[in-house]
C-alpha positions as CSV (number, residue, x, y, z in Angstrom):
1,M,43.1,-90.5,94.0
2,T,46.3,-88.8,93.2
3,E,48.4,-91.9,93.8
4,R,47.8,-94.5,91.0
5,H,47.4,-97.9,92.6
6,A,47.2,-101.0,90.4
7,Y,43.9,-102.0,92.0
8,L,40.9,-99.9,93.0
9,T,38.4,-100.5,95.7
10,T,34.6,-100.4,95.0
11,A,34.4,-96.8,96.3
12,E,37.4,-95.8,94.2
13,V,36.2,-97.4,91.0
14,A,32.8,-95.8,91.5
15,D,34.5,-92.4,91.8
16,Y,36.8,-93.1,88.9
17,L,33.8,-94.0,86.6
18,R,31.5,-91.4,88.0
19,L,29.0,-94.0,89.1
20,K,27.1,-94.8,92.3
21,E,28.6,-97.7,94.3
22,R,25.3,-99.6,93.9
23,K,25.7,-99.5,90.1
24,V,29.2,-100.9,90.4
25,Y,27.8,-103.8,92.4
26,D,25.2,-104.4,89.8
27,L,27.8,-104.5,87.0
28,V,29.8,-107.0,89.1
29,S,26.8,-109.3,89.7
30,Q,26.1,-109.2,85.9
31,G,29.7,-110.1,85.1
32,Q,30.1,-106.9,83.0
33,I,33.0,-105.3,84.7
34,P,36.5,-106.8,85.4
35,C,37.2,-107.4,89.1
36,S,38.8,-109.8,91.5
37,R,37.6,-111.0,94.9
38,V,40.3,-111.2,97.6
39,T,39.4,-112.4,101.0
40,G,35.8,-111.3,100.3
41,K,36.8,-107.8,99.2
42,L,36.3,-106.6,95.6
43,L,39.3,-105.2,93.8
44,F,39.3,-103.7,90.3
45,P,42.5,-103.8,88.2
46,R,43.0,-100.2,87.0
47,Q,44.5,-101.3,83.7
48,Q,41.5,-103.5,82.8
49,I,39.0,-100.9,83.9
50,D,40.6,-98.5,81.5
51,L,40.3,-101.1,78.7
52,W,36.7,-101.7,79.7
53,V,35.9,-98.0,79.4
54,L,37.6,-97.8,75.9
55,S,35.7,-100.9,74.7
56,H,32.4,-99.3,75.6
57,L,33.4,-96.1,73.8
58,E,33.8,-98.0,70.6
59,G,30.1,-98.7,70.1
60,D,27.1,-100.4,71.5
61,Q,27.4,-104.2,72.0
62,A,24.4,-104.8,69.7
63,Q,26.0,-102.9,66.9
64,R,29.2,-104.9,66.9
65,L,30.0,-107.5,64.3
66,T,30.0,-111.0,65.7
67,V,33.3,-112.8,65.7
68,P,33.7,-116.6,65.8
69,V,34.7,-117.8,69.3
70,V,37.9,-119.2,67.9
71,V,41.6,-119.2,68.9
72,A,43.8,-119.1,65.8
73,G,47.5,-118.8,65.3
74,S,50.4,-120.9,66.6
75,Q,49.9,-124.1,68.6
76,D,51.0,-123.8,72.2
77,P,50.7,-126.7,74.7
78,L,49.9,-124.5,77.7
79,L,47.3,-122.5,75.8
80,E,45.8,-125.6,74.4
81,W,45.4,-127.1,77.9
82,A,44.1,-123.8,79.4
83,V,41.4,-123.4,76.7
84,R,40.0,-126.8,77.6
85,E,40.4,-126.6,81.4
86,S,39.0,-123.1,81.7
87,G,35.6,-124.0,80.2
88,S,36.1,-121.0,77.9
89,D,34.1,-122.6,75.0
90,L,36.8,-121.3,72.7
91,A,37.5,-123.5,69.6
92,M,41.1,-123.9,68.4
93,L,42.2,-123.6,64.8
94,C,46.0,-123.4,65.0
95,Q,47.8,-123.3,61.7
96,G,50.7,-121.0,62.5
97,S,51.2,-117.4,63.6
98,G,50.9,-115.9,60.2
99,D,47.6,-117.6,59.6
100,G,46.4,-116.4,62.9
101,V,47.2,-112.8,62.0
102,R,45.2,-113.1,58.8
103,R,42.2,-114.7,60.5
104,L,42.1,-112.0,63.1
105,L,42.2,-109.3,60.4
106,D,39.5,-111.1,58.4
107,G,37.2,-111.4,61.4
108,K,37.5,-115.2,61.4
109,A,39.0,-115.5,64.9
110,M,38.4,-113.8,68.2
111,L,42.1,-114.0,69.2
112,A,45.3,-115.5,67.9
113,G,48.5,-116.8,69.6
114,I,51.6,-115.5,67.9
115,H,55.4,-115.5,68.2
116,L,56.7,-113.7,65.2
117,L,60.2,-112.3,65.3
118,D,61.1,-109.3,63.2
119,P,64.7,-110.1,62.1
120,S,65.5,-106.4,61.4
121,T,64.8,-105.3,65.0
122,Q,65.0,-108.6,66.7
123,R,61.7,-107.8,68.4
124,Y,58.7,-110.0,68.6
125,N,55.1,-109.4,67.7
126,E,55.5,-105.7,66.6
127,P,52.2,-104.5,65.2
128,S,53.9,-102.6,62.3
129,A,55.9,-105.7,61.3
130,L,52.7,-107.8,61.4
131,G,50.7,-105.4,59.2
132,L,48.5,-104.5,62.2
133,S,49.6,-100.9,62.7
134,G,46.3,-99.7,61.1
135,M,44.2,-101.7,63.6
136,R,43.0,-99.0,66.0
137,D,41.6,-101.3,68.6
138,L,44.5,-103.9,68.7
139,L,45.2,-105.4,72.0
140,I,48.3,-107.6,72.7
141,V,48.3,-109.7,75.9
142,R,51.4,-111.6,77.1
143,W,50.5,-115.3,77.5
144,A,54.0,-116.7,78.5
145,T,57.7,-116.7,77.7
146,R,58.7,-120.0,76.2
147,R,62.0,-121.9,75.7
148,Q,62.8,-122.8,72.1
149,G,65.4,-125.3,71.1
150,L,66.2,-128.4,69.1
151,L,64.0,-131.4,69.6
152,V,66.0,-134.7,69.2
153,P,65.2,-138.4,69.8
154,T,65.2,-139.7,73.4
155,D,68.8,-139.9,74.8
156,N,70.0,-137.8,71.8
157,P,71.8,-140.8,70.0
158,L,73.3,-138.5,67.3
159,K,74.8,-136.3,70.1
160,I,73.4,-133.0,68.7
161,K,74.5,-130.2,70.9
162,A,74.2,-127.0,68.9
163,L,72.8,-125.4,65.8
164,N,76.0,-126.1,63.8
165,D,75.3,-129.8,64.1
166,L,72.4,-129.3,61.6
167,K,75.1,-129.0,58.9
168,R,75.9,-132.7,59.1
169,P,75.1,-134.1,55.6
170,H,72.9,-137.0,56.6
171,L,71.0,-135.3,59.4
172,R,67.3,-134.9,58.4
173,V,65.9,-131.6,59.7
174,A,62.2,-131.2,60.4
175,H,60.7,-127.8,59.6
176,R,57.5,-125.8,59.9
177,Q,55.5,-124.1,57.2
178,P,57.0,-120.7,56.0
179,E,54.4,-118.5,57.9
180,A,55.0,-120.2,61.2
181,G,56.8,-118.3,64.0
182,A,59.2,-121.3,64.4
183,A,60.2,-121.2,60.7
184,R,61.0,-117.5,61.0
185,L,62.9,-118.0,64.2
186,L,64.9,-120.9,62.7
187,G,65.8,-118.9,59.6
188,F,67.0,-116.0,61.8
189,L,69.1,-118.3,64.1
190,L,70.7,-120.0,61.0
191,Q,71.6,-116.6,59.5
192,Q,73.1,-115.5,62.8
193,A,75.2,-118.6,63.0
194,G,76.4,-118.2,59.4
195,I,74.7,-121.4,58.2
196,D,73.3,-121.6,54.7
197,S,69.8,-123.0,55.0
198,S,69.9,-124.4,51.4
199,A,72.7,-126.7,52.4
200,L,70.7,-128.5,55.1
201,N,69.0,-131.8,54.5
202,W,65.4,-130.8,55.1
203,A,62.6,-133.3,55.7
204,P,60.4,-133.6,52.5
205,H,57.2,-132.2,54.1
206,A,56.6,-129.3,56.5
207,S,55.2,-130.0,60.0
208,L,52.1,-127.9,60.5
209,S,52.2,-127.7,64.3
210,E,54.4,-128.2,67.3
211,D,53.0,-131.7,67.9
212,D,53.4,-132.7,64.2
213,L,57.1,-131.7,64.3
214,A,57.7,-133.6,67.6
215,L,55.9,-136.6,66.2
216,S,58.0,-136.6,63.0
217,I,61.1,-137.0,65.2
218,C,59.5,-139.5,67.5
219,Q,58.5,-141.7,64.6
220,G,61.9,-141.5,62.9
221,E,60.9,-139.3,60.0
222,A,63.4,-136.6,61.0
223,D,66.4,-136.4,63.3
224,V,66.0,-132.9,64.7
225,G,63.8,-129.8,64.5
226,L,63.2,-126.5,66.2
227,G,60.3,-126.4,68.7
228,V,59.3,-125.5,72.2
229,E,60.5,-127.5,75.2
230,A,56.9,-128.4,76.2
231,A,56.4,-130.2,72.9
232,A,59.5,-132.2,73.5
233,H,58.3,-133.3,76.9
234,R,54.9,-134.3,75.6
235,Q,56.6,-136.8,73.2
236,Q,59.3,-137.8,75.6
237,L,62.0,-136.4,73.3
238,G,65.4,-134.9,74.1
239,F,65.8,-131.1,74.1
240,V,68.7,-128.8,73.4
241,P,67.8,-125.2,74.5
242,L,68.6,-122.3,72.2
243,C,66.7,-119.2,73.3
244,E,63.6,-117.8,75.0
245,E,60.7,-116.0,73.2
246,P,57.5,-114.2,74.1
247,F,54.2,-115.9,73.1
248,D,51.4,-113.3,72.9
249,L,47.6,-113.2,72.3
250,I,46.3,-110.6,69.8
251,M,42.7,-109.5,69.6
252,Q,40.4,-106.6,69.2
253,R,40.0,-104.7,72.5
254,R,36.3,-105.5,72.7
255,S,37.0,-109.2,72.4
256,Y,39.0,-109.0,75.7
257,F,35.7,-108.6,77.6
258,E,33.9,-111.4,75.9
259,P,33.0,-114.1,78.4
260,A,35.1,-116.8,76.7
261,V,38.3,-114.7,76.8
262,Q,37.6,-113.5,80.4
263,R,37.2,-117.1,81.6
264,L,40.5,-118.0,79.9
265,M,42.4,-115.0,81.4
266,A,40.9,-115.6,84.9
267,F,41.9,-119.3,84.7
268,A,45.5,-118.2,83.8
269,Q,45.8,-116.6,87.2
270,Q,44.9,-119.8,89.2
271,A,47.4,-122.0,90.9
272,R,46.5,-124.9,88.6
273,F,47.7,-122.9,85.7
274,A,51.1,-122.2,87.3
275,E,51.5,-125.9,88.3
276,R,50.7,-127.0,84.7
277,S,53.3,-124.6,83.3
278,I,55.9,-126.2,85.5
279,H,54.8,-129.7,84.6
280,L,54.9,-129.0,80.8
281,G,58.4,-127.3,81.1
282,G,60.0,-124.4,79.4
283,Y,57.6,-121.7,80.5
284,T,57.9,-118.5,82.5
285,I,54.5,-117.0,83.4
286,A,55.5,-114.0,85.5
287,E,53.9,-111.7,82.9
288,T,50.9,-113.8,81.9
289,G,47.9,-111.5,81.4
290,K,50.0,-108.3,81.1
291,I,48.9,-105.8,78.4
292,I,51.8,-105.4,76.0
293,H,50.1,-103.2,73.5
294,N,46.9,-101.2,73.6
295,A,46.3,-99.2,70.4
Protein backbone atom coordinates (compact mmCIF):
# COMPACT_ATOMS: atom_id res chain seq x y z
CA MET A 1 0.00 0.00 0.00
CA THR A 2 2.78 2.40 -0.89
CA GLU A 3 0.59 4.31 -3.38
CA ARG A 4 -1.99 6.40 -1.52
CA HIS A 5 -5.34 5.98 -3.21
CA ALA A 6 -8.30 8.15 -2.17
CA TYR A 7 -10.43 5.01 -1.69
CA LEU A 8 -9.53 1.69 -0.09
CA THR A 9 -11.02 -1.74 -0.80
CA THR A 10 -12.26 -3.98 2.01
CA ALA A 11 -8.98 -5.91 2.04
CA GLU A 12 -6.94 -2.70 2.02
CA VAL A 13 -8.90 -1.07 4.84
CA ALA A 14 -8.63 -4.26 6.89
CA ASP A 15 -4.87 -4.18 6.43
CA TYR A 16 -4.75 -0.43 7.10
CA LEU A 17 -6.64 -0.83 10.40
CA ARG A 18 -5.00 -4.16 11.34
CA LEU A 19 -8.39 -5.89 11.44
CA LYS A 20 -9.78 -9.05 9.92
CA GLU A 21 -11.97 -8.54 6.87
CA ARG A 22 -14.91 -10.12 8.71
CA LYS A 23 -14.64 -7.41 11.39
CA VAL A 24 -14.71 -4.73 8.68
CA TYR A 25 -17.90 -6.25 7.26
CA ASP A 26 -19.41 -6.26 10.77
CA LEU A 27 -18.57 -2.57 11.21
CA VAL A 28 -20.18 -1.80 7.84
CA SER A 29 -23.37 -3.71 8.70
CA GLN A 30 -23.58 -1.81 12.00
CA GLY A 31 -23.11 1.53 10.22
CA GLN A 32 -20.06 2.30 12.34
CA ILE A 33 -17.44 2.86 9.65
CA PRO A 34 -17.67 5.29 6.70
CA CYS A 35 -17.95 3.60 3.33
CA SER A 36 -19.58 3.81 -0.10
CA ARG A 37 -21.05 1.06 -2.23
CA VAL A 38 -20.24 1.36 -5.94
CA THR A 39 -21.71 -1.25 -8.29
CA GLY A 40 -21.98 -3.64 -5.36
CA LYS A 41 -18.39 -3.12 -4.21
CA LEU A 42 -17.49 -1.49 -0.88
CA LEU A 43 -15.07 1.43 -1.02
CA PHE A 44 -13.69 3.28 2.00
CA PRO A 45 -12.65 6.97 1.65
CA ARG A 46 -9.15 7.14 3.13
CA GLN A 47 -9.62 10.65 4.50
CA GLN A 48 -12.78 9.66 6.37
CA ILE A 49 -11.18 6.46 7.67
CA ASP A 50 -8.36 8.54 9.16
CA LEU A 51 -10.93 10.82 10.83
CA TRP A 52 -12.83 7.77 12.11
CA VAL A 53 -9.68 6.41 13.73
CA LEU A 54 -8.91 9.78 15.36
CA SER A 55 -12.46 10.07 16.70
CA HIS A 56 -12.11 6.68 18.42
CA LEU A 57 -8.78 7.67 19.93
CA GLU A 58 -10.49 10.61 21.63
CA GLY A 59 -12.42 8.45 24.09
CA ASP A 60 -15.13 5.88 24.43
CA GLN A 61 -18.53 6.84 23.01
CA ALA A 62 -20.23 6.30 26.37
CA GLN A 63 -17.89 8.78 28.05
CA ARG A 64 -18.56 11.61 25.61
CA LEU A 65 -20.72 14.53 26.53
CA THR A 66 -23.99 14.57 24.64
CA VAL A 67 -24.46 17.46 22.22
CA PRO A 68 -27.89 18.61 20.98
CA VAL A 69 -28.65 17.43 17.44
CA VAL A 70 -28.80 21.02 16.24
CA VAL A 71 -27.42 22.97 13.27
CA ALA A 72 -26.63 26.53 14.33
CA GLY A 73 -24.97 29.43 12.54
CA SER A 74 -25.88 31.13 9.29
CA GLN A 75 -29.01 30.35 7.33
CA ASP A 76 -28.32 28.76 3.96
CA PRO A 77 -31.16 27.76 1.60
CA LEU A 78 -29.36 24.67 0.27
CA LEU A 79 -28.38 23.46 3.74
CA GLU A 80 -31.88 24.12 5.04
CA TRP A 81 -33.39 22.00 2.25
CA ALA A 82 -30.82 19.20 2.62
CA VAL A 83 -31.37 18.92 6.38
CA ARG A 84 -35.07 18.31 5.75
CA GLU A 85 -34.75 16.04 2.74
CA SER A 86 -31.93 13.88 4.12
CA GLY A 87 -33.98 12.70 7.09
CA SER A 88 -31.06 13.68 9.30
CA ASP A 89 -33.29 14.62 12.28
CA LEU A 90 -31.14 17.72 12.77
CA ALA A 91 -32.97 20.74 14.15
CA MET A 92 -32.05 24.19 12.81
CA LEU A 93 -31.36 27.23 14.96
CA CYS A 94 -29.80 29.73 12.58
CA GLN A 95 -29.07 33.17 14.05
CA GLY A 96 -25.89 34.11 12.22
CA SER A 97 -22.35 32.78 11.89
CA GLY A 98 -21.07 34.39 15.09
CA ASP A 99 -23.89 32.89 17.10
CA GLY A 100 -23.13 29.50 15.56
CA VAL A 101 -19.48 29.64 16.65
CA ARG A 102 -20.55 30.46 20.22
CA ARG A 103 -23.11 27.66 20.36
CA LEU A 104 -20.55 25.15 19.11
CA LEU A 105 -18.04 26.24 21.76
CA ASP A 106 -20.72 26.10 24.47
CA GLY A 107 -21.78 22.58 23.47
CA LYS A 108 -25.21 23.80 22.41
CA ALA A 109 -24.97 22.71 18.77
CA MET A 110 -23.60 19.67 16.95
CA LEU A 111 -22.48 21.73 13.97
CA ALA A 112 -22.68 25.26 12.65
CA GLY A 113 -22.73 26.78 9.17
CA ILE A 114 -20.43 29.78 8.85
CA HIS A 115 -19.06 32.26 6.30
CA LEU A 116 -16.91 34.63 8.32
CA LEU A 117 -14.38 36.74 6.45
CA ASP A 118 -11.21 37.91 8.21
CA PRO A 119 -10.66 41.38 6.66
CA SER A 120 -6.97 41.42 7.60
CA THR A 121 -6.16 38.27 5.60
CA GLN A 122 -9.19 38.23 3.28
CA ARG A 123 -9.60 34.54 4.17
CA TYR A 124 -12.77 32.83 5.34
CA ASN A 125 -13.44 30.69 8.39
CA GLU A 126 -9.90 30.72 9.80
CA PRO A 127 -9.92 28.96 13.22
CA SER A 128 -7.57 31.53 14.80
CA ALA A 129 -9.75 34.44 13.64
CA LEU A 130 -12.85 32.68 15.01
CA GLY A 131 -11.37 32.02 18.45
CA LEU A 132 -11.29 28.29 17.68
CA SER A 133 -7.54 27.72 17.53
CA GLY A 134 -7.63 26.08 20.96
CA MET A 135 -10.25 23.52 19.88
CA ARG A 136 -8.09 20.42 19.40
CA ASP A 137 -10.78 18.34 17.70
CA LEU A 138 -12.13 21.01 15.34
CA LEU A 139 -13.26 19.80 11.93
CA ILE A 140 -14.24 22.16 9.09
CA VAL A 141 -16.09 20.68 6.12
CA ARG A 142 -16.83 22.57 2.91
CA TRP A 143 -20.56 22.77 2.26
CA ALA A 144 -20.61 24.91 -0.89
CA THR A 145 -19.32 28.03 -2.57
CA ARG A 146 -22.04 30.69 -2.80
CA ARG A 147 -22.56 33.82 -4.87
CA GLN A 148 -23.15 36.96 -2.81
CA GLY A 149 -24.59 40.15 -4.22
CA LEU A 150 -27.18 42.88 -3.96
CA LEU A 151 -30.82 41.83 -3.66
CA VAL A 152 -33.16 44.32 -5.36
CA PRO A 153 -36.88 44.38 -6.22
CA THR A 154 -38.06 42.48 -9.27
CA ASP A 155 -36.93 44.15 -12.53
CA ASN A 156 -34.61 46.42 -10.47
CA PRO A 157 -36.73 49.60 -10.87
CA LEU A 158 -34.05 51.81 -9.25
CA LYS A 159 -31.41 50.51 -11.70
CA ILE A 160 -28.96 49.50 -8.99
CA LYS A 161 -25.86 48.14 -10.73
CA ALA A 162 -22.99 48.35 -8.24
CA LEU A 163 -22.04 48.92 -4.62
CA ASN A 164 -21.52 52.65 -5.27
CA ASP A 165 -25.26 52.99 -5.89
CA LEU A 166 -25.83 52.43 -2.15
CA LYS A 167 -24.61 56.00 -1.59
CA ARG A 168 -27.79 57.45 -3.10
CA PRO A 169 -29.36 59.54 -0.30
CA HIS A 170 -32.88 58.11 -0.43
CA LEU A 171 -31.92 54.46 -0.99
CA ARG A 172 -32.93 52.31 2.01
CA VAL A 173 -30.30 49.64 2.67
CA ALA A 174 -31.31 46.43 4.46
CA HIS A 175 -28.67 44.94 6.74
CA ARG A 176 -27.94 41.93 8.96
CA GLN A 177 -27.07 41.78 12.67
CA PRO A 178 -23.41 42.71 13.41
CA GLU A 179 -22.28 39.11 14.09
CA ALA A 180 -23.65 37.76 10.80
CA GLY A 181 -21.22 36.78 8.07
CA ALA A 182 -23.10 38.97 5.58
CA ALA A 183 -22.66 42.03 7.83
CA ARG A 184 -18.91 41.43 8.04
CA LEU A 185 -18.68 40.92 4.28
CA LEU A 186 -20.67 44.06 3.50
CA GLY A 187 -18.49 46.13 5.82
CA PHE A 188 -15.38 44.82 4.07
CA LEU A 189 -16.78 45.49 0.58
CA LEU A 190 -17.79 49.03 1.54
CA GLN A 191 -14.33 49.71 2.93
CA GLN A 192 -12.70 48.33 -0.21
CA ALA A 193 -14.88 50.61 -2.32
CA GLY A 194 -14.07 53.64 -0.17
CA ILE A 195 -17.69 54.05 0.96
CA ASP A 196 -18.38 55.47 4.43
CA SER A 197 -20.96 53.13 5.96
CA SER A 198 -22.20 55.86 8.33
CA ALA A 199 -23.33 57.87 5.31
CA LEU A 200 -25.73 55.17 4.09
CA ASN A 201 -29.46 55.23 4.73
CA TRP A 202 -29.79 52.00 6.72
CA ALA A 203 -33.11 50.29 7.37
CA PRO A 204 -34.21 50.87 11.00
CA HIS A 205 -34.03 47.21 12.03
CA ALA A 206 -31.55 44.43 11.27
CA SER A 207 -32.72 41.38 9.32
CA LEU A 208 -31.88 38.24 11.31
CA SER A 209 -31.65 35.81 8.39
CA GLU A 210 -31.23 35.61 4.61
CA ASP A 211 -34.97 35.16 4.19
CA ASP A 212 -35.78 38.09 6.50
CA LEU A 213 -33.56 40.39 4.45
CA ALA A 214 -35.08 39.20 1.17
CA LEU A 215 -38.59 39.67 2.56
CA SER A 216 -37.81 43.21 3.72
CA ILE A 217 -37.02 44.10 0.11
CA CYS A 218 -39.93 42.11 -1.29
CA GLN A 219 -42.35 43.91 1.04
CA GLY A 220 -40.96 47.37 0.27
CA GLU A 221 -39.34 47.98 3.66
CA ALA A 222 -35.92 48.37 2.00
CA ASP A 223 -34.63 48.95 -1.52
CA VAL A 224 -31.47 46.85 -1.50
CA GLY A 225 -29.41 44.55 0.71
CA LEU A 226 -26.53 42.09 0.57
CA GLY A 227 -27.44 38.40 0.41
CA VAL A 228 -26.99 35.12 -1.44
CA GLU A 229 -28.40 34.57 -4.90
CA ALA A 230 -30.53 31.65 -3.72
CA ALA A 231 -32.40 33.93 -1.29
CA ALA A 232 -33.15 36.34 -4.13
CA HIS A 233 -34.53 33.54 -6.28
CA ARG A 234 -36.73 32.22 -3.46
CA GLN A 235 -38.47 35.62 -3.20
CA GLN A 236 -38.36 36.29 -6.96
CA LEU A 237 -36.11 39.31 -6.49
CA GLY A 238 -33.49 40.78 -8.78
CA PHE A 239 -29.83 40.07 -8.07
CA VAL A 240 -26.60 41.99 -8.77
CA PRO A 241 -23.62 39.62 -8.26
CA LEU A 242 -20.60 40.93 -6.32
CA CYS A 243 -18.42 38.02 -5.19
CA GLU A 244 -18.24 34.34 -4.27
CA GLU A 245 -17.55 32.93 -0.82
CA PRO A 246 -17.10 29.55 0.87
CA PHE A 247 -19.78 28.34 3.24
CA ASP A 248 -18.44 25.73 5.68
CA LEU A 249 -19.68 23.46 8.45
CA ILE A 250 -17.74 23.44 11.71
CA MET A 251 -18.03 20.68 14.31
CA GLN A 252 -16.16 18.49 16.74
CA ARG A 253 -14.44 15.61 14.94
CA ARG A 254 -16.53 13.03 16.80
CA SER A 255 -19.75 14.73 15.66
CA TYR A 256 -18.87 14.00 12.04
CA PHE A 257 -19.60 10.32 12.70
CA GLU A 258 -22.93 10.88 14.42
CA PRO A 259 -25.78 9.30 12.37
CA ALA A 260 -27.47 12.67 11.82
CA VAL A 261 -24.36 14.24 10.29
CA GLN A 262 -23.48 11.13 8.28
CA ARG A 263 -26.97 11.08 6.73
CA LEU A 264 -26.65 14.75 5.79
CA MET A 265 -23.20 14.31 4.24
CA ALA A 266 -24.24 11.18 2.34
CA PHE A 267 -27.30 12.99 0.96
CA ALA A 268 -25.05 15.83 -0.24
CA GLN A 269 -23.39 13.38 -2.64
CA GLN A 270 -26.65 12.39 -4.34
CA ALA A 271 -27.88 13.60 -7.72
CA ARG A 272 -30.93 15.24 -6.10
CA PHE A 273 -28.64 17.50 -4.12
CA ALA A 274 -26.77 18.61 -7.23
CA GLU A 275 -30.04 19.26 -9.05
CA ARG A 276 -31.37 21.35 -6.17
CA SER A 277 -28.21 23.45 -6.03
CA ILE A 278 -28.72 24.35 -9.69
CA HIS A 279 -32.40 25.11 -9.14
CA LEU A 280 -31.69 27.42 -6.17
CA GLY A 281 -28.94 29.24 -8.08
CA GLY A 282 -25.61 30.71 -7.11
CA TYR A 283 -23.98 27.53 -5.78
CA THR A 284 -20.84 25.62 -6.72
CA ILE A 285 -20.70 22.20 -5.04
CA ALA A 286 -17.51 20.74 -6.52
CA GLU A 287 -15.91 20.69 -3.04
CA THR A 288 -18.96 19.70 -1.00
CA GLY A 289 -17.87 17.29 1.73
CA LYS A 290 -14.17 18.16 1.46
CA ILE A 291 -12.31 18.37 4.79
CA ILE A 292 -10.91 21.91 4.94
CA HIS A 293 -9.42 21.75 8.43
CA ASN A 294 -8.71 18.83 10.77
CA ALA A 295 -7.13 19.95 14.04
